[in-house]
VOTORRO-422360 format. One record per residue: residue in three letters; x, y, z of N, C-alpha, C in turn. Coordinates in pm, whole numbers, plus 50000, padded with zeros to 5 digits. Layout:
// VOTORRO-422360
alaXYZXYZXYZ...
END
This chain:
// VOTORRO-422360
lys375810974644166376520968344074375670976443979arg374320975543960373690974043797373730989243803leu373140996743843373551015343819374581014143773thr375421009343851377291018643798376971013743656val377041001543609377300998843478375661000343416leu374461007743417373681016743327373821029843374asn374921036543456375491048143463375881048143347met377221038243342378261042243233377881040243102leu376611029343104376341028742943375651039642893glu374941052543027374011062743005375091076142942his376131071742995377391082442957377841078742850asn378171068842803378541058842713377801063942527tyr376651065342587375501065542464375311083142474lys375371089142547375091100742566376331108742494met377801102242475378891101442424378751103042302trp378151091742264378291089042110376991091942053cys376661090342098375621107542038375941121342010ser376471128242074377231140242081378851140341912ile378721124741953379891122741871379851122841711asn378391119441669378401113441626376391121141587arg376421134641653375441146841585373771137341614val373391127941675372601122441690372081128341828pro370881130841802369991134941948369591125742008thr369721125842107369091115242241367801112242257ser367641103842258366251097442336365641106342408thr364451110342391362931115042486363001106442685leu363211092142623362701079142740364221083142827cys363301076242974364221072343075365881064443020phe367051068043048367311057343020367091043943022arg367641037743084366651024743161365501020743058asp364551029543058363531025143003363521023742774tyr364821028542745364781029042637366121012742677cys367021011442744367360995842724366580987242720leu365410984642840364570975642842363450974842669glu363840990142618363170986342501363890975442414ala365250980242386366010970842332366110957242371leu366040951042489365290943042560365070933342513asp363410942842529361830935942439362050930742265gln362970940442215363510939542084364090927542062cys364460923242094365630914142106364880893942152asn363960901242180362410890942375363670885142448leu364320891142496364530887542673364820893842727thr363820900942786363520908542913363320900943002phe363080890743016362680877643104363250871443124lys364740867443055365800860042959366740864243135lys366800851543216368300853243270369580850843235ala370460861343257371970857643206372510845443234arg372710838943295372700827243323371990813843209arg371370819743179370560805443108370610812942912met371620823942959371940825642742372420820442730asp373340813142579374310812342514374540827042469tyr375700823342371376110832342281375420839542193his374590831142131373670834942053372500843542099his372280845442213371330855742269372490872242304phe373230865042355373950874442363374430884942210glu374610875142170374950887242026373150892841945arg372690889942001371220897941945371070912042065leu371280906042180371270917442278372340925742231leu373980924342194374560936642149373900939842051arg373270936041920373040940441810371840946741816ala371430946541921369930955341944370880965042058phe371770970242114371830976042205372870985142075his373120979842010373960987741940373420995641757asn372590989641747371520996141675370861008741699lys370771010741879370181019841945371641028941994gly372641022941980373481030041996374321030242160ile373691019042184374831009242317375241001542316tyr376951012542358378201001942371378381002442468phe379630989942483380050988942584381770993442611val381491001842585383281006842552382871020142625asn384091029042661384321040842719384971050942618phe383991052542611383671066542440385091075842487ala385221079342655385681091842713387291092942638thr387881075442642389251077842594389001073342419ala388721074742337388141071842247389091081742179pro389851084142046390341092741997389551100641892ala389581111041927388301121241882388321120241700gln389331113541655389301117341485389701106141447pro389081095841340389511079541308391081080241273pro391831071041312393271064541231392941067541099gln394431073941069393771073440877394161065240794glu394461056340674394551045640622395371039940630ser397031050240669398151037840698398371041640853phe397431035740909397601036241061398951029741104val399871030241182400741024541238400771025841405pro400491009741476401011007841589401911016041660ser402051022541793403601036641812404211019741863phe403691012741912404871000241910405680992241818ala405360999641671405560997741571406751008241494glu406221016741570407661026941520408621031941611glu408441017841720409851016641793410941008641791gly410401002541651411410994541634411130982341679tyr410120979541709409670958941725409500957641586lys409750947041558409590941141423408290927741428phe407570928741360406630919641363407150904841293tyr406780893741275406330881841245405880879341139asp406880875141049406220869840865407640855140866pro405800852540846406910836640804407230829540668glu407250839840605407660838340444409030844140506glu409350852340541410880858040576411880845740584glu412620843940567413510835340542414910837540667asp414650847440706416220849140819415640847741011asp416800846841062416770845541201415480854841265phe414410860441285413660865141343414060870641450leu414130861041570414460865041697415630869941718ser416240868941640417670874041655417710890741601lys417220894441522416900906541495416110920941544val415220911241638414450918241696414700923941806glu414820940441836415060949641916414080958941965gly413560959042052412950968442097413780983142160pro412870997142177413331010042248414201008142360glu414500996642463414310993142607416630989742567ser416300979642440417390967842430418740974842444ser419770971242462421100975642440422130965342399asp423190963142388423810957842341424590956142486asp425410963442609425540954642687425300957142818glu426200944042884425390934542960424720943643101ser425280962543118425010962743231423610964943334asp422770959543203421700959643230420680947643338cys421980940543320421640925343420422360925643539glu423400934643587423590931943706421910926543808ala422960922443922421560923844046421820934844120asp422310944844126422550955244232421700965844157asn421200965143997420970976943893418750975643953asp418450981143966416840979443948415840984043902asp416460994343806415750999343695416140988643569ala416780978143578416960971143461415630965843415trp415070969743282413600966143231413390949243189phe414030942843236414060926443248414450918943354pro414220913743411414550908543573415540895443538cys416990897743562417850885843510418160877043612
END
């Protein structure tokens, strides 16, 4: 299990270095991670004895070395533009605005919704929501 996590971190580190055009470390990746642990004095600290502040220091040390717990393989190649709109917002969903005085729930329609009652028939297995 430890090797799997270490391999994932190494893959993410190499991907991050490639994306940001940063040369990778010449150290063995295990030693590179241990160096981050040494910097925040957590080398011999057991995870069960660590609190929030210890984990925060550890993540900050990893972050400073370019080690992330995120899968860079699925990260977008280009950062989103300033006017980024999530895909579900483009499909007709409406976000709750407490300052609006109209009835919010009566106007929300997703891309799958329809006005007819045919989706609620018992013999229809393709219904979006079970009735």
